[in-house]
TITOR-56879 format. One record per atom (N, C-alpha, C, O, CB): y, x, z; residue in one letter. Coordinates in steps of 0.1 Angstrom, whole numbers, plus 5000, padded with zeros to 4 digits. Last residue first. Glycine has a CB too. Layout:
% TITOR-56879
YXZA/...
% end
This chain:
% TITOR-56879
885305412521E/886705372521E/886905312506E/888005272502E/887805512525E/882305362547Y/883005392532Y/884605352530Y/885105272538Y/882205302520Y/880305372573E/882305412569E/882305452552E/882205562548E/883105612579E/878505212588F/878805262575F/880505252577F/881405172580F/877905172561F/877105232616L/878305172610L/878305242598L/878005362599L/879505182617L/875005082632F/874705142624F/875905162620F/876105042618F/873805102617F/874605052673M/874705042657M/875005102642M/875305222644M/875404992657M/872804972701G/873705012695G/874104912680G/874004792677G/873205162692G/869904942727S/870704872715S/871804962712S/872005052721S/871404722719S/867004882746I/868305012740I/868604942723I/868004902713I/867405242737I/866404772774K/866604732761K/867704812757K/868804832762K/866904582759K/863504762794V/864304812794V/864804772777V/864004762768V/863904922801V/861704712827T/862104672810T/863404732810T/864204742819T/862204492804T/861904762852Q/860504862841Q/861004812831Q/860704882822Q/858604822841Q/863504722872C/864104802861C/862504882850C/862304992845C/865204952871C/862804472883D/862104612884D/862304772882D/861804872886D/861404612877D/864704272872A/865104352887A/864304442888A/864804542894A/865004272902A/865004362835D/864304272843D/864504322861D/864304442862D/862704282837D/867104502817I/866704352818I/865804262826I/865904142826I/866104332808I/868804812815T/867704722824T/867404532819T/868404462823T/868404732842T/870204922788Q/869604842801Q/868804832805Q/867704822799Q/869604762804Q/871805172771V/870705122783V/870605052790V/871005092802V/870305182789V/873505212742D/873705172752D/872105122761D/871305052755D/874805072748D/875505352712L/873505362725L/874105332736L/875005392741L/872405552729L/877905342696H/877305312711H/876105212712H/875805092712H/878405232720H/876805452664R/877805402675R/877405292685R/876705192683R/878905332669R/875405652638V/874905532647V/876305552661V/876505662666V/872705562653V/876405662603Q/876805672618Q/875905582627Q/875605462625Q/878405612620Q/876905722577I/876005642579I/876105692597I/875505792599I/874705662568I/878605902561H/878905782566H/878305722570H/878805602570H/879305722560H/877006132572D/878606102575D/879306012573D/880405992577D/879306172572D/874906122569G/875006062578G/876306132581G/876706172593G/873906072587G/874805952533D/874906042542D/874606022557D/874205912560D/876006092541D/874905872502I/874305822513I/874005922520I/873005982517I/873405742511I/878205922483V/877205992489V/876605942503V/877305942513V/877706122490V/879505772453Y/879605802469Y/878705822472Y/877805752466Y/880005712479Y/881705772429H/880705812433H/880905842444H/881805902449H/880205902427H/884405552429P/884105672423P/882505672427P/882105562428P/885005812429P/885105222407L/884505272418L/884405422417L/884405452405L/883205212421L/887605112388T/886405142386T/885905252400T/886505362401T/886305212370T/889804822407S/889505002393S/887805022392S/886904942396S/890305232404S/889204672425A/889404612405A/889904702399A/890304692387A/890404482400A/886804652447S/888304702436S/888104662427S/887104612420S/888604842432S/885004612477Y/885004552464Y/887104622458Y/888104632464Y/884604312466Y/882704782494K/883804702492K/884004662481K/883004662474K/884804742495K/880104702508L/880504772511L/881704752509L/882304692518L/880004862509L/877904462511I/878904472503I/879804572509I/880404512518I/879504342500I/874404482521H/876004502527H/876304532514H/875504582506H/876604642539H/871304502535D/871904462522D/873304392525D/873304282530D/871104362515D/868904622555I/870104682548I/870804602528I/870804642516I/869404862547I/867104652581Y/867404632564Y/868704552565Y/869204472572Y/866104552554Y/865604872602V/866804812599V/866504762587V/865604822581V/867904902600V/862804992623T/863404982608T/864404862605T/863904752605T/862204962596T/861105152646E/861605052644E/862305082629E/862305202625E/862505022656E/859105322671Q/859605312661Q/860105142654Q/859505042657Q/858705392654Q/859705482706C/859705362697C/859805382683C/860505482681C/861005282700C/858305682731C/858905642718C/858805552712C/857605522712C/858805682710C/859105812757L/858405742754L/858905702737L/860105712735L/858305642764L/858406162775S/859506032765S/859205962758S/858706022749S/860506062756S/858206242811L/858106222798L/858906172786L/860106152788L/857506162798L/857906492833S/859106412828S/858206332817S/857206412814S/860506492822S/856506672847A/855706532847A/856606472837A/856006382830A/855706432862A/856907042854D/857206922847D/856306812844D/855206842838D/857606962837D/854407192859Q/855007152869Q/855907032863Q/855506912867Q/855907272875Q/852807222827N/853407222834N/853907172847N/853707052846N/853607222829N/850207042810T/851207162804T/852107262814T/852107382811T/852407092794T/849206852824T/848606952816T/849307102812T/848907222811T/848306872804T/850106702852T/850606742841T/849706872830T/849906992832T/851906782847T/850306462882Y/850006622870Y/849906602861Y/849706482858Y/848906712869Y/850806382915M/850706322898M/851006482893M/851606582898M/852206172892M/850706382941N/849706362934N/849806312920N/849106222915N/849006312941N/854306382941Q/852506412950Q/851706352942Q/852206262934Q/852206322967Q/856306262934T/855606392922T/854206422930T/853206472924T/856606572921T/857705952923H/856906042936H/856506132925H/856306112913H/855405952947H/858505832897I/859205822910I/859005962922I/859806032928I/858605682916I/858206032870P/857606012880P/859205992894P/860206062897P/856306152882P/860406002842E/860306102851E/859706002862E/860405912866E/861806182854E/861505942806V/861005852821V/860705992831V/861006092824V/859205732819V/863905892780F/863505992788F/863105972805F/863905992815F/864406072787F/863205742748L/863405732760L/863105832770L/862005872770L/862905642762L/863605802714N/863005822725N/863905822737N/865005872738N/862405932723N/863305622683L/864105632698L/863005682705L/861805652704L/864705472706L/863605632653F/863005662664F/863605712671F/864405802670F/862105722663F/864505402620F/864405502632F/863405502647F/862705402651F/865905502636F/864805352584P/863405362600P/864405462607P/864905562602P/861205452597P/866605142568V/866405302579V/865705242591V/865805172601V/868205382586V/866505002538C/866105002549C/866205142559C/865805252554C/864804952546C/868704872510G/867604922515G/866904902532G/866804792537G/867905042512G/871804922498K/870804812498K/869804932502K/869905052499K/870504712482K/875404842492I/874304912497I/873204842499I/873304722502I/874604962507I/877704812469K/876804752480K/875504862478K/875004932469K/876304582477K/880804742456L/880104852461L/879004822474L/879404802486L/881304962466L/881904602427A/881604592441A/880604692444A/879804742436A/880904452444A/884904562406H/884104642413H/883304602423H/884104542431H/884604742417H/886104262385L/886104292400L/884604402400L/883504352397L/886004132409L/888204272362D/887004272359D/887204352377D/887904452380D/886304342342D/890103952355V/889804092358V/888404132359V/887404062358V/890404132369V/892203692338E/890203702344E/890403882346E/891003942337E/888503652324E/894303492349V/894003642343V/892703642347V/892103612358V/895003772349V/896603202357H/895403242357H/894703412346H/894903402334H/894803102354H/900003252350G/899003182351G/897903262356G/898203372360G/898703132340G/902403372356C/901503372342C/900503342341C/899803392332C/901303462335C/904103332378H/904803282363H/904003342351H/904503362340H/906703342362H/902203512394D/903103422389D/903803442381D/904203542376D/903803392395D/898303472389I/899903572388I/900803472385I/900703372378I/900103702374I/895503432402E/896403402394E/897903452398E/898303452409E/896203282392E/892203532387I/893403552396I/895103472391I/895603462380I/893503742395I/888703532381S/890403442381S/891003512393S/890503542404S/890503222384S/886503792375K/887103702386K/888603682381K/889403772379K/886903782402K/883703922369K/885203872362K/885503782374K/884803722381K/885203772345K/881804252378G/881904102372G/883204042377G/883804092386G/880604002377G/879504462384T/880804442377T/880904312379T/879804262380T/881004482362T/878204752411E/878204572399E/879204552402E/879804572412E/877104412399E/876404972421K/877804882417K/877904812409K/877604842397K/878804922414K/874705072449I/874104952435I/876304952435I/877104932444I/872604722443I/872305292466M/874105292466M/874305222448M/874105292438M/875105522468M/869805292488S/870405292473S/871905232478S/872505172487S/869505172461S/868005432511L/869105352509L/869105392496L/868605502492L/870505362519L/865805592520Y/865005462518Y/866605382512Y/866405272508Y/864105382535Y/867605782538S/866405842526S/866105692513S/866305692501S/864205872538S/867805762563V/868805732551V/868005712537V/868105632528V/870005852550V/866805772588D/866405832575D/867005722570D/866705602572D/864905872570D/867605892626Y/866805812616Y/867205832601Y/867905932599Y/867105662620Y/867005942660V/866806002646V/866605852640V/866105752645V/865406112642V/868005882689L/867405852682L/867605972671L/868306072673L/867605722680L/867305952727K/867606062713K/866705922703K/865605872705K/866606282714K/869105852751P/867805862745P/868405932735P/869605962733P/866905732741P/870406072783E/871005962768E/869606002760E/869006112760E/873006042757E/869206132813Q/869406212801Q/870006092789Q/869605992795Q/867906302796Q/868406042834K/870106012835K/870506072821K/871706062816K/871006112848K/865505892831Q/866206022838Q/867705962831Q/867805862824Q/865406212832Q/863805592845M/864505662833M/865505792842M/865905792854M/865805532822M/860605582863H/862105592864H/862605642846H/862005712838H/862505732878H/857405512869F/858405632864F/859705512866F/859605392870F/858205722844F/855305332882G/855805462890G/856405582885G/856405692889G/854805502896G/855105172855K/854905172868K/854305282871K/853305342868K/854205072871K/856305282823P/855105282829P/855505262848P/856205352852P/854205432824P/858905062807I/858605212814I/857505162821I/857405042824I/859905292825I/859204912776T/858204902789T/858105052797T/857305142793T/856604862783T/861704842755M/860704912762M/860504902771M/861504882778M/860505012762M/863104702726I/863104642740I/861204772744I/860104782738I/862804382739I/866104752710V/864404742707V/864604762725V/865504802733V/863404902695V/868404622683S/868304672694S/866504692700S/865704632693S/869204592701S/871604652659F/870404672667F/869904702679F/870504782687F/869904732662F/874504582639P/873604622656P/872104642653P/871804632642P/873704472668P/876004742616L/875004632618L/874004702631L/873204792633L/874204602601L/879404692608R/878904752615R/877604682613R/877704572609R/879604762626R/881704862584H/880504802586H/879804812594H/879204912595H/879904822579H/885304962584N/884104972588N/882504862585N/883004752585N/884404992600N/887804862584K/887204882569K/885604912570K/884804882561K/888005032560K/888704782608D/888204672602D/887804722593D/887004642589D/888904552599D/887405072631P/888405022619P/887804902617P/886604872621P/888605122604P/887405062665L/886705052652L/887304992645L/887804882647L/885705002651L/887405112695D/888705042682D/888405102669D/889105182664D/890705102685D/886005202709T/886405072715T/887305062702T/888004962702T/887205062731T/883005402705F/884205402706F/885005282706F/884405222697F/884605472697F/880505612717S/881005442723S/883005532716S/883705622720S/880605392752S/878705842710N/879605812702N/880405672703N/880805612693N/878905832690N/876805642737L/876805822725L/877605742714L/877305632709L/874805912717L/876805552767N/877405512754N/877405632745N/878305722747N/878905462756N/874205402794S/874605582783S/875405512769S/874905432761S/872605692775S/873505342822S/873905312813S/874405432802S/874905542806S/874805222817S/872905432854M/871905452838M/872305392828M/871305362821M/870505412838M/874605392872D/874305522865D/873405542855D/873105642849D/874105622873D/873605082888P/874105162883P/874205332877P/873305382882P/874505122887P/871604872861P/871304982874P/872705082871P/873005142860P/869405092872P/871804572848S/872504712845S/872504802862S/873404782871S/874404662838S/871204262829L/871404342841L/871304482842L/870304512835L/870604312849L/872604072811I/871604152812I/872104222825I/873304232829I/871204232799I/872903822786T/873303852798T/872103942804T/870903912802T/873703722805T/873403922751Q/872503852757Q/873203922777Q/873804032779Q/870503902748Q/874703812718P/875003912729P/873803812745P/873703692748P/877403932731P/872803852687E/873803792697E/873803822715E/872803852722E/873503632695E/874004022660Y/873604042670Y/874503932677Y/875703912677Y/873604192674Y/872803862626Q/873503912637Q/873403922649Q/872703832654Q/874403882637Q/870203962605N/870503892617N/871803942622N/872004062623N/869303902628N/869904102570H/870204142589H/870604002598H/871603952594H/871804252591H/868203992547K/869404002554K/868904022566K/867903982572K/870303892552K/865104122532P/865904042539P/866704132550P/866404232557P/865003922545P/864704272498Y/865304322515Y/865804162523Y/866804102519Y/867304482514Y/864304242470D/863804112483D/863804192495D/862704192502D/862004012482D/864704412454K/866104362455K/865504252469K/866304192477K/867004262437K/863804742455N/863404582453N/864704562456N/865504642460N/862104502462N/864605022430M/864205002445M/864204792446M/864704732436M/865905102458M/
% end
């Protein structure tokens, strides 16, 4: 894989407005262990005039097939009591690449009179957004040889998926969350 992936930017909290009963917290956990690595993301979507969000949570699908696990070894000098400095092999586990993701936000018409559809009586829609997050993280260091690790949905998960409006008309929404890397 190409080593020139840009590093992600740190998430900067913003002041935003949120209508009542419109936020969701998919897989919400307040006390995430420090061993986990987090990569925040956010997207902005515009809801068409005459529509509003359904109370249904957004759906996010992500692809981890563009990620690689890299093991590197380097020398590290450490000081040992009564022995002085000693050089040891330090093993690093890195994850690099990108995670493309697709997000659906479900909306419905505010007024259904004069609203028609080609399929059935339901005029609700799913707005779609495609984005990519770039990853270049050191997951762990070890003085001993690192075991084999798998890149999958058990180890890379989406947490804190949240929808918030960012304008007074509730037509622009920010969907934010974080990718969580759970490797011990």
